[in-house]
C-alpha positions as CSV (number, residue, x, y, z in Angstrom):
1,X,-8.5,56.0,-105.9
2,X,-9.7,59.8,-107.4
3,X,-11.6,62.6,-106.9
4,X,-15.2,63.5,-108.2
5,X,-17.1,66.4,-108.4
6,X,-19.9,68.1,-110.3
7,X,-22.6,70.8,-110.3
8,X,-26.1,70.4,-111.6
9,X,-28.2,73.5,-112.1
10,X,-31.2,73.0,-110.9
11,X,-33.2,75.4,-112.8
12,X,-31.7,74.3,-116.0
13,X,-29.5,77.5,-116.6
14,X,-26.2,77.4,-117.8
15,X,-23.8,75.8,-115.5
16,X,-20.7,77.6,-114.4
17,X,-17.1,76.4,-115.1
18,X,-15.2,76.2,-111.6
19,X,-12.1,74.5,-112.1
20,X,-10.9,74.8,-108.4
21,X,-14.0,72.6,-107.1
22,X,-11.8,69.7,-108.6
23,X,-8.3,71.2,-108.4
24,X,-8.5,71.8,-104.5
25,X,-8.8,67.7,-104.3
26,X,-5.9,67.4,-106.7
27,X,-4.0,65.5,-104.0
28,X,-6.3,62.5,-104.8
29,X,-5.7,62.3,-108.3
30,X,-2.3,63.4,-109.4
31,X,-2.0,61.5,-112.4
32,X,-4.5,62.7,-114.4
33,X,-7.4,65.0,-114.6
34,X,-10.6,65.7,-117.2
35,X,-14.0,67.7,-117.3
36,X,-17.2,67.5,-119.1
37,X,-19.8,70.1,-119.6
38,X,-23.3,70.2,-120.9
39,X,-25.4,73.8,-120.2
40,X,-27.1,72.1,-117.4
41,X,-23.9,70.0,-115.9
42,X,-20.3,69.8,-115.3
43,X,-18.3,66.9,-113.9
44,X,-14.7,66.9,-112.9
45,X,-12.3,64.3,-111.7
46,X,-8.7,63.7,-110.6
47,X,-7.8,60.7,-111.5
48,X,-4.8,58.2,-109.4
49,X,-4.1,55.6,-112.0
50,X,-4.6,51.7,-110.5
51,X,-6.8,49.7,-113.2
52,X,-6.2,50.0,-116.9
53,X,-4.1,53.7,-117.1
54,X,-4.6,54.0,-120.6
55,X,-8.2,53.1,-121.1
56,X,-9.6,54.5,-117.5
57,X,-9.8,58.3,-118.3
58,X,-12.6,60.1,-117.0
59,X,-15.0,61.8,-117.0
60,X,-16.1,58.9,-119.1
61,X,-18.9,58.8,-122.0
62,X,-20.2,56.0,-123.8
63,X,-23.8,56.1,-126.6
64,X,-26.3,53.3,-125.8
65,X,-29.6,53.4,-127.5
66,X,-29.1,56.7,-129.0
67,X,-28.5,58.3,-125.5
68,X,-25.0,59.7,-124.1
69,X,-24.5,58.7,-120.3
70,X,-21.1,60.3,-118.6
71,X,-19.5,59.0,-115.4
72,X,-17.1,60.4,-112.7
73,X,-15.9,57.5,-110.6
74,X,-13.8,57.0,-107.4
75,X,-13.3,53.6,-106.2
76,X,-12.6,49.8,-107.1
77,X,-14.8,47.0,-107.9
78,X,-14.1,43.5,-106.7
79,X,-16.9,41.5,-108.7
80,X,-15.5,43.4,-111.9
81,X,-15.1,39.9,-114.0
82,X,-18.7,39.0,-113.0
83,X,-20.2,42.3,-114.0
84,X,-18.0,42.4,-116.8
85,X,-19.9,38.6,-118.2
86,X,-22.9,39.9,-117.1
87,X,-22.7,42.7,-119.8
88,X,-21.2,40.2,-122.3
89,X,-24.4,38.0,-121.6
90,X,-26.6,41.1,-122.6
91,X,-24.8,41.9,-125.7
92,X,-22.7,44.6,-124.3
93,X,-18.7,44.8,-125.2
94,X,-16.4,46.8,-123.0
95,X,-14.1,48.0,-124.5
96,X,-11.8,48.9,-121.7
97,X,-10.6,47.0,-118.6
98,X,-11.4,49.7,-116.1
99,X,-13.8,49.4,-113.1
100,X,-15.4,52.8,-114.4
101,X,-17.1,51.4,-117.8
102,X,-18.6,49.0,-115.6
103,X,-20.0,50.9,-113.4
104,X,-21.3,53.3,-116.0
105,X,-22.9,50.5,-118.0
106,X,-24.2,48.8,-114.8
107,X,-26.1,52.0,-114.2
108,X,-27.3,52.0,-118.1
109,X,-28.7,48.1,-117.7
110,X,-30.1,48.5,-114.3
111,X,-30.7,52.2,-113.5
112,X,-31.4,53.2,-110.1
113,X,-30.9,49.8,-109.0
114,X,-27.4,49.9,-110.3
115,X,-25.2,49.7,-107.2
116,X,-27.2,46.7,-106.0
117,X,-25.1,44.8,-108.4
118,X,-21.9,46.3,-107.8
119,X,-19.2,44.5,-104.9
120,X,-16.5,47.0,-104.1
121,X,-15.9,50.6,-102.5
122,X,-17.0,53.4,-104.7
123,X,-18.6,56.8,-104.9
124,X,-19.7,57.7,-108.5
125,X,-22.0,60.1,-110.5
126,X,-23.6,59.5,-114.1
127,X,-25.2,62.2,-116.2
128,X,-27.5,60.8,-117.9
129,X,-28.8,63.0,-121.1
130,X,-31.8,61.4,-122.0
131,X,-33.5,62.1,-118.6
132,X,-31.4,65.3,-118.3
133,X,-30.8,64.1,-114.7
134,X,-27.8,63.3,-112.5
135,X,-27.8,59.9,-110.4
136,X,-25.0,59.1,-107.9
137,X,-24.3,56.3,-105.5
138,X,-21.9,55.5,-102.6
139,X,-20.8,52.2,-101.0
140,X,-22.6,49.7,-98.7
141,X,-20.2,50.6,-95.7
142,X,-19.1,54.2,-96.8
143,X,-15.5,53.3,-97.4
144,X,-15.6,56.2,-100.0
145,X,-16.8,59.6,-99.5
146,X,-19.1,61.6,-100.9
147,X,-20.5,65.1,-99.8
148,X,-23.3,67.1,-101.7
149,X,-25.2,70.5,-101.1
150,X,-28.2,72.8,-102.7
151,X,-27.0,76.1,-102.9
152,X,-27.8,79.1,-105.4
153,X,-30.5,77.3,-107.5
154,X,-27.5,74.5,-108.0
155,X,-26.8,71.0,-106.9
156,X,-23.1,70.1,-106.0
157,X,-21.3,67.1,-105.4
158,X,-17.6,66.0,-104.4
159,X,-15.4,63.7,-102.9
160,X,-14.6,66.1,-100.1
161,X,-15.9,69.2,-98.4
162,X,-13.3,71.2,-99.4
163,X,-14.5,70.4,-103.2
164,X,-18.0,71.9,-101.9
165,X,-16.8,75.1,-100.6
166,X,-14.5,76.2,-103.6
167,X,-17.4,75.2,-106.2
168,X,-20.0,76.7,-104.6
169,X,-18.9,79.8,-102.8
170,X,-21.1,79.0,-100.1
171,X,-19.5,80.2,-96.6
172,X,-18.4,78.0,-94.1
173,X,-21.1,78.3,-91.4
174,X,-20.7,76.4,-88.1
175,X,-24.0,76.2,-86.4
176,X,-25.6,74.7,-83.4
177,X,-25.8,71.3,-84.6
178,X,-22.0,71.4,-86.0
179,X,-21.2,72.5,-82.8
180,X,-22.5,69.8,-80.5
181,X,-20.8,67.2,-83.2
182,X,-17.2,69.1,-82.9
183,X,-17.4,69.1,-78.9
184,X,-19.5,65.8,-77.9
185,X,-19.2,63.3,-80.9
186,X,-16.3,64.1,-83.2
187,X,-14.3,62.4,-84.7
188,X,-17.4,60.8,-85.1
189,X,-20.3,62.4,-86.7
190,X,-23.6,61.6,-87.7
191,X,-23.9,59.6,-91.1
192,X,-25.6,62.5,-92.8
193,X,-23.4,65.1,-91.6
194,X,-21.0,67.1,-92.8
195,X,-20.3,69.0,-89.7
196,X,-20.8,72.6,-91.7
197,X,-24.3,73.9,-92.6
198,X,-25.8,73.3,-95.8
199,X,-23.4,70.4,-96.7
200,X,-24.2,66.7,-96.1
201,X,-22.6,63.1,-96.4
202,X,-24.3,60.9,-98.8
203,X,-24.8,58.0,-96.4
204,X,-23.3,54.5,-96.6
205,X,-25.4,52.3,-99.0
206,X,-27.4,55.4,-100.3
207,X,-28.1,56.7,-103.8
208,X,-30.0,59.3,-105.4
209,X,-31.3,61.2,-108.3
210,X,-31.1,64.9,-108.9
211,X,-33.2,66.5,-111.4
212,X,-35.6,69.9,-112.0
213,X,-37.9,68.8,-109.4
214,X,-35.2,68.3,-106.9
215,X,-33.7,65.5,-104.9
216,X,-34.6,62.1,-104.1
217,X,-32.2,60.0,-101.9
218,X,-32.9,56.2,-101.2
219,X,-30.9,53.2,-99.4
220,X,-30.4,50.8,-102.0
221,X,-28.5,48.0,-98.9
222,X,-29.1,47.7,-95.3
223,X,-28.3,44.8,-92.6
224,X,-31.1,42.8,-92.1
225,X,-30.9,40.6,-89.1
226,X,-31.5,36.3,-89.3
227,X,-31.1,33.7,-87.4
228,X,-28.0,32.2,-88.4
229,X,-26.8,28.5,-88.2
230,X,-25.1,27.4,-84.9
231,X,-22.8,24.9,-86.5
232,X,-19.2,26.4,-85.2
233,X,-17.4,24.4,-87.9
234,X,-19.5,25.4,-90.7
235,X,-19.3,29.2,-89.5
236,X,-15.4,28.9,-89.6
237,X,-15.0,27.2,-92.9
238,X,-17.4,29.9,-94.8
239,X,-15.7,32.6,-92.8
240,X,-12.2,31.7,-93.7
241,X,-13.3,31.4,-97.5
242,X,-15.5,34.9,-97.6
243,X,-12.1,36.4,-96.0
244,X,-10.0,35.0,-98.5
245,X,-12.2,35.8,-101.6
246,X,-12.3,39.0,-100.3
247,X,-8.3,39.6,-99.8
248,X,-7.8,37.8,-103.1
249,X,-10.2,40.1,-105.1
250,X,-8.6,43.4,-104.0
251,X,-5.1,42.0,-104.8
252,X,-5.7,43.2,-108.9
253,X,-3.8,46.1,-109.3
254,X,-1.6,47.8,-112.4
255,X,0.6,49.3,-109.9
256,X,2.8,48.4,-107.1
257,X,0.6,47.2,-104.1
258,X,1.6,46.1,-100.5
259,X,-0.2,45.5,-97.0
260,X,0.2,47.2,-93.6
261,X,1.3,44.5,-91.4
262,X,1.0,45.6,-87.2
263,X,1.4,41.6,-86.4
264,X,-1.9,42.2,-84.7
265,X,-4.6,39.7,-85.8
266,X,-6.2,41.7,-88.5
267,X,-3.4,43.0,-90.6
268,X,-1.8,39.4,-90.3
269,X,-4.9,37.5,-91.8
270,X,-4.8,40.0,-94.6
271,X,-0.9,39.6,-95.2
272,X,-0.8,35.7,-94.8
273,X,-3.6,35.3,-97.3
274,X,-2.3,38.1,-100.0
275,X,1.6,36.6,-99.2
276,X,0.2,33.2,-100.2
277,X,-1.2,34.5,-103.6
278,X,1.7,36.5,-104.0
279,X,3.7,33.2,-103.6
280,X,1.9,31.1,-106.1
281,X,2.6,33.4,-108.7
282,X,6.3,33.7,-107.9
283,X,6.2,37.4,-106.4
284,X,7.4,38.9,-103.0
285,X,4.5,40.8,-101.0
286,X,5.9,43.8,-99.4
287,X,4.8,45.0,-95.9
288,X,4.8,48.1,-94.1
289,X,4.6,48.4,-90.0
290,X,4.6,51.7,-88.0
291,X,6.4,53.0,-85.2
292,X,7.3,56.4,-83.3
293,X,10.5,58.1,-82.6
294,X,11.7,57.4,-79.1
295,X,8.9,54.7,-78.1
296,X,10.9,51.5,-77.7
297,X,10.9,52.0,-73.7
298,X,7.3,52.6,-73.2
299,X,5.3,51.1,-70.4
300,X,2.3,48.4,-71.6
301,X,-0.8,49.4,-71.0
302,X,-4.0,47.2,-70.7
303,X,-4.9,49.0,-74.0
304,X,-1.6,48.8,-75.7
305,X,0.0,45.7,-73.9
306,X,2.9,45.1,-76.5
307,X,4.7,47.2,-79.8
308,X,4.3,45.7,-82.9
309,X,7.6,45.6,-83.7
310,X,8.0,42.7,-81.4
311,X,5.5,40.7,-84.0
312,X,5.3,42.6,-87.3
313,X,9.2,41.7,-88.1
314,X,9.0,38.0,-87.5
315,X,5.6,37.3,-88.6
316,X,7.1,39.2,-92.0
317,X,9.7,36.8,-92.1
318,X,7.9,33.8,-91.5
319,X,5.3,35.0,-94.5
320,X,8.4,35.4,-96.5
321,X,7.3,39.3,-97.1
322,X,9.7,42.3,-97.9
323,X,9.1,44.2,-94.9
324,X,9.8,47.9,-93.8
325,X,9.4,49.7,-90.3
326,X,8.5,53.1,-90.9
327,X,9.3,55.3,-88.2
328,X,7.9,58.8,-87.8
329,X,9.9,61.9,-86.1
330,X,8.2,63.4,-83.3
331,X,8.4,66.7,-84.5
332,X,6.9,65.8,-87.7
333,X,3.9,64.0,-85.8
334,X,3.3,67.4,-84.4
335,X,4.1,69.6,-87.5
336,X,1.6,67.8,-89.5
337,X,-1.7,68.4,-87.1
338,X,-2.6,71.8,-88.8
339,X,-2.4,69.8,-92.6
340,X,-4.0,66.5,-90.9
341,X,-7.0,68.5,-90.0
342,X,-7.5,70.1,-93.6
343,X,-7.1,66.8,-94.8
344,X,-10.0,65.5,-93.3
345,X,-12.1,69.2,-93.5
346,X,-12.4,69.1,-89.9
347,X,-10.3,68.2,-86.6
348,X,-9.5,64.5,-86.3
349,X,-7.7,62.5,-84.2
350,X,-4.6,64.5,-83.5
351,X,-1.0,62.6,-83.9
352,X,-3.0,59.6,-84.5
353,X,-4.0,61.5,-88.0
354,X,-0.7,63.4,-88.4
355,X,1.3,60.1,-88.2
356,X,-0.9,58.5,-90.7
357,X,-0.5,61.5,-92.9
358,X,3.6,60.9,-92.4
359,X,3.4,57.0,-93.2
360,X,1.3,57.1,-96.2
361,X,3.6,59.5,-98.0
362,X,6.5,57.2,-96.9
363,X,4.6,54.2,-98.4
364,X,3.7,56.1,-101.4
365,X,7.4,56.6,-102.3
366,X,7.2,52.8,-103.5
367,X,3.8,51.8,-103.9
368,X,0.2,53.0,-104.9
369,X,-2.0,50.9,-103.3
370,X,-2.3,49.0,-100.0
371,X,-4.2,46.6,-98.2
372,X,-5.1,47.5,-94.4
373,X,-7.2,45.8,-91.6
374,X,-9.6,48.2,-90.8
375,X,-13.2,47.0,-89.9
376,X,-12.4,43.8,-88.3
377,X,-13.0,45.1,-84.7
378,X,-16.4,46.4,-85.3
379,X,-17.7,42.9,-87.4
380,X,-16.2,40.5,-85.5
381,X,-16.7,41.9,-81.9
382,X,-13.1,42.9,-80.9
383,X,-13.9,45.8,-78.8
384,X,-15.1,45.7,-75.3
385,X,-18.5,47.2,-75.3
386,X,-19.5,44.0,-77.6
387,X,-19.4,41.6,-74.4
388,X,-19.7,44.1,-71.4
389,X,-22.9,45.2,-71.6
390,X,-22.9,47.7,-68.7
391,X,-21.1,49.8,-71.2
392,X,-23.8,50.1,-73.6
393,X,-26.5,51.0,-70.6
394,X,-24.6,54.3,-69.8
395,X,-26.7,56.0,-72.1
396,X,-23.8,57.6,-74.5
397,X,-22.1,55.8,-77.1
398,X,-19.3,53.8,-75.3
399,X,-16.3,54.9,-76.9
400,X,-16.9,58.6,-75.4
401,X,-15.2,58.8,-72.2
402,X,-15.3,62.0,-70.0
403,X,-18.0,63.3,-72.5
404,X,-17.7,66.7,-71.2
405,X,-14.1,67.3,-71.1
406,X,-13.5,69.1,-74.7
407,X,-16.7,71.3,-74.0
408,X,-15.5,72.2,-71.2
409,X,-12.6,74.1,-72.3
410,X,-14.9,76.6,-74.3
411,X,-17.0,79.3,-73.1
412,X,-19.9,78.1,-71.6
413,X,-22.5,80.2,-73.6
414,X,-20.7,78.5,-76.9
415,X,-20.6,74.8,-75.8
416,X,-23.9,74.6,-73.4
417,X,-22.9,71.7,-71.6
418,X,-26.4,70.9,-70.1
419,X,-28.0,71.1,-73.7
420,X,-25.0,69.3,-75.2
421,X,-25.0,66.0,-72.8
422,X,-28.6,65.7,-73.1
423,X,-28.4,66.0,-76.9
424,X,-25.8,63.6,-76.6
425,X,-28.0,60.7,-75.0
426,X,-31.1,61.9,-77.2
427,X,-28.7,60.6,-80.4
428,X,-27.3,57.6,-78.4
429,X,-31.1,56.4,-77.7
430,X,-32.0,57.3,-81.1
431,X,-28.9,55.0,-82.7
432,X,-29.7,51.9,-80.1
433,X,-33.1,52.1,-81.5
434,X,-32.8,51.7,-85.0
435,X,-30.1,48.5,-84.6
436,X,-31.5,45.5,-86.9
437,X,-32.8,43.1,-84.7
438,X,-35.4,39.9,-85.0
439,X,-36.9,40.4,-81.6
440,X,-36.0,36.8,-80.5
441,X,-32.3,37.3,-79.5
442,X,-31.2,36.1,-76.2
443,X,-29.4,38.9,-74.1
444,X,-25.6,38.0,-75.1
445,X,-26.7,38.0,-79.0
446,X,-29.1,41.3,-78.5
447,X,-26.2,43.3,-77.2
448,X,-23.9,41.7,-79.6
449,X,-26.1,43.1,-82.4
450,X,-26.8,46.5,-81.0
451,X,-22.8,46.9,-80.3
452,X,-22.6,45.7,-84.0
453,X,-24.8,48.6,-85.5
454,X,-23.4,51.1,-83.3
455,X,-19.8,50.1,-84.2
456,X,-20.4,49.9,-88.0
457,X,-22.8,52.6,-88.2
458,X,-20.7,55.1,-86.4
459,X,-17.4,54.5,-84.9
460,X,-16.0,52.6,-88.1
461,X,-16.8,55.4,-90.4
462,X,-14.5,57.4,-88.2
463,X,-11.9,55.6,-89.0
464,X,-12.3,55.0,-92.6
465,X,-12.8,58.8,-92.9
466,X,-9.3,58.8,-91.5
467,X,-7.7,56.2,-93.3
468,X,-9.4,57.6,-96.7
469,X,-8.2,61.6,-96.1
470,X,-4.9,60.7,-94.7
471,X,-3.9,58.1,-97.7
472,X,-5.7,60.0,-100.4
473,X,-4.0,63.6,-99.2
474,X,-0.9,61.5,-100.2
475,X,-2.0,59.8,-103.2
476,X,-2.0,56.4,-101.8
477,X,-5.1,54.0,-102.6
478,X,-6.3,52.1,-99.7
479,X,-8.1,48.9,-99.7
480,X,-10.1,47.2,-96.6
481,X,-11.0,43.7,-97.3
482,X,-13.0,43.4,-94.0
483,X,-15.4,45.8,-95.4
484,X,-16.5,43.4,-98.0
485,X,-20.3,43.6,-97.2
486,X,-20.6,39.7,-97.8
487,X,-18.3,39.3,-94.4
488,X,-20.4,41.7,-92.2
489,X,-24.3,39.9,-93.8
490,X,-22.8,36.5,-92.8
491,X,-21.3,37.2,-89.3
492,X,-24.0,39.4,-88.1
493,X,-26.5,36.7,-87.9
494,X,-24.1,34.3,-86.4
495,X,-24.7,33.4,-82.7
496,X,-22.4,35.3,-80.2
497,X,-21.6,31.8,-78.9
498,X,-19.6,31.7,-81.9
499,X,-17.8,35.1,-82.2
500,X,-16.9,35.0,-78.8
501,X,-16.4,31.3,-78.2
502,X,-14.3,30.6,-74.7
503,X,-14.8,34.0,-74.0
504,X,-12.2,35.3,-76.7
505,X,-12.2,38.4,-78.6
506,X,-12.8,37.7,-82.2
507,X,-12.7,33.7,-81.5
508,X,-14.2,33.2,-84.8
509,X,-11.6,35.4,-86.9
510,X,-9.0,33.8,-84.8
511,X,-10.4,30.0,-85.5
512,X,-10.6,30.6,-89.2
513,X,-7.1,31.9,-89.6
514,X,-5.7,28.5,-87.9
515,X,-3.3,26.8,-89.7
516,X,-2.6,30.4,-91.9
517,X,-0.9,32.2,-88.6
518,X,1.8,31.0,-85.9
519,X,0.1,30.5,-82.3
520,X,1.5,33.8,-80.9
521,X,-0.1,35.9,-83.4
522,X,-3.4,33.8,-82.9
523,X,-3.6,34.3,-79.4
524,X,-2.0,38.4,-79.7
525,X,-4.1,40.9,-77.4
526,X,-5.7,43.5,-79.2
527,X,-3.6,46.5,-79.8
528,X,-4.7,49.7,-81.1
529,X,-3.3,51.8,-83.6
530,X,0.2,53.1,-81.9
531,X,0.4,56.7,-80.4
532,X,3.2,58.8,-79.7
533,X,4.1,58.0,-75.7
534,X,7.2,60.6,-76.0
535,X,7.1,63.3,-73.7
536,X,8.6,65.8,-75.8
537,X,5.4,65.7,-78.3
538,X,3.3,66.7,-75.2
539,X,5.7,70.0,-74.7
540,X,6.1,70.5,-78.7
541,X,1.8,70.5,-79.1
542,X,1.8,72.8,-75.9
543,X,4.3,75.1,-77.4
544,X,2.3,75.3,-80.7
545,X,-0.9,75.7,-79.1
546,X,0.2,78.5,-76.7
547,X,1.9,80.3,-80.2
548,X,-1.8,80.0,-82.0
549,X,-3.2,81.4,-79.1
550,X,-1.3,84.5,-78.6
551,X,-1.4,85.0,-82.6
552,X,-3.8,87.9,-83.4
553,X,-5.4,85.8,-86.6
554,X,-6.2,82.9,-84.4
555,X,-9.9,82.1,-84.6
556,X,-10.0,79.8,-81.5
557,X,-8.8,81.9,-78.9
558,X,-11.6,84.2,-78.4
559,X,-13.9,80.4,-78.0
560,X,-11.7,79.0,-74.9
561,X,-12.3,79.5,-71.3
562,X,-8.2,80.0,-70.5
563,X,-8.6,79.3,-66.9
564,X,-10.3,75.5,-68.0
565,X,-7.6,75.2,-70.4
566,X,-5.0,75.7,-67.8
567,X,-7.0,73.6,-64.9
568,X,-6.6,70.7,-67.6
569,X,-2.8,71.2,-68.5
570,X,-2.2,71.5,-64.5
571,X,-4.5,68.4,-63.8
572,X,-4.1,64.8,-64.3
573,X,-4.3,63.0,-67.6
574,X,-8.0,62.0,-69.4
575,X,-9.0,59.7,-71.5
576,X,-12.0,61.4,-73.9
577,X,-12.2,58.9,-76.7
578,X,-11.8,55.7,-77.8
579,X,-8.3,54.2,-76.4
580,X,-6.0,56.6,-77.5
581,X,-6.9,60.2,-77.1
582,X,-6.1,61.5,-73.6
583,X,-4.5,65.1,-72.5
584,X,-1.7,65.5,-75.4
585,X,-4.1,64.4,-78.2
586,X,-6.4,67.3,-76.8
587,X,-3.6,69.6,-77.1
588,X,-3.4,68.3,-81.0
589,X,-6.9,68.3,-81.7
590,X,-7.3,72.0,-80.4
591,X,-4.3,73.0,-82.8
592,X,-6.4,71.3,-85.7
593,X,-9.6,73.0,-84.5
594,X,-7.6,76.4,-84.8
595,X,-6.1,75.5,-88.2
596,X,-9.5,74.4,-89.9
597,X,-11.6,77.6,-88.2
598,X,-9.1,79.6,-90.0
599,X,-8.2,77.8,-93.5
600,X,-11.6,77.7,-94.0
601,X,-13.0,81.2,-92.5
602,X,-15.3,79.3,-90.5
603,X,-18.4,81.6,-89.1
604,X,-20.1,80.5,-86.1
605,X,-23.5,80.8,-86.1
């Protein structure tokens, strides 16, 4: 992918040139760079070359109707041929094979409706000189990031928060809302939040225009409920067709491409379709699975019943892929914790992030693009809160456990536990109330649709942000075929009885993959992204944390209640988020928090 950034002077004054705004995101686009300037506007681009390396240089400008339009673009279009055909039908002749030019012409033709005509993962901005305005848009499910801020009479946008801070010179301030999200919600954040005061995230499926009058932000797509067909056979056929089409569209690349193959249902489905497409053209698909050092003897649990190695290599052999197992050393998992937090612009998921950062760097040695299986659980109902309604009646997001675990480690005047827990309930109730429903659903379908809304709108963006930041920190592009909005639209309206046939999680997806995957994969119980079970990891992060807390420059040390921290270390383990975040991850999260507070000079207000 790439990084994009820019400045628009709201008062028509001269816009400053701040190259650091883009340079601090060079990891996202190591292959080329460019900038564009007018008096009022500056646009920056750092490029990761994937499609048309020669013709896709950015910023890209075209003249049309006597007006100049200039775009900076991050993403991939999966309906490029359809858009290109529509342009030609209207008498336009694109001169490159790049998606960037297509997105630009889509704006020229359709104006603010441009993103409606695009299927893909994208964040882009267009400076329209004729109107003297800046237009920007983000893809429907928020796969690609986009942040903005108004500061000192100027509008700033960037692919990452660090770009906004570098360009604007605004202080990194953490207020009550940001503290609440860090201590009670994160790594999930609210749809428009960037945690720091004054910086916002463009929500998924939103676009906006900036003029001298200010910012106008609007939604261009939303998930609408309807009563879907109850014909199970057609549902299976249509799901298979949609997924196959999504995967095949995303195999287009002018640089080496691979897939991530854990041996679970989701990654196996994508890999099976991709491997078949590669065989048709006489090529061999390359695949990767991940493992941690010294994890081979861990005890199975309810949430991780088996190891990926038991499935990935066997399936790779059956599908005829060239498979590599990447193993991350325990010391590396711990050492990369601070860099992972900086890459994510906030503390995230500890070793789950830092290990992915390592794996992406190893994949980048041979490949620039990979396909991954994120979003299937959110769309097809793979989490227990889809079929256990009591998990939605807790008055708190179902993936949050021990809701006060992190906050209790901080001095009470900072954490304000009573206020934080009440705010958590208010946010949750508002999220449930916003779920798109017809009002005619039975109890099962209502539960499933609320669960989908919560998962797609809150839980999934965290996973997508993690995958984007860790991969782009190593210059690797990750595509997520399940995030094709056509799949979500179709599956959302189907009855739960089809999606959960026979009480089996993701039954519809399993049925759709019959004949493409062996039975042991089709019936494999869900096993999440692996984490380290090595006791040496906890010892390492404890040592690193103690070193930081004893350092005179630690920004975290004065914020902690040391007695509560010691009680955590001396007590029983606690799972505080999802299925993976327990005591070792909490220690790692604190290391990431300290690194973030220090590197960003965060001021708590």
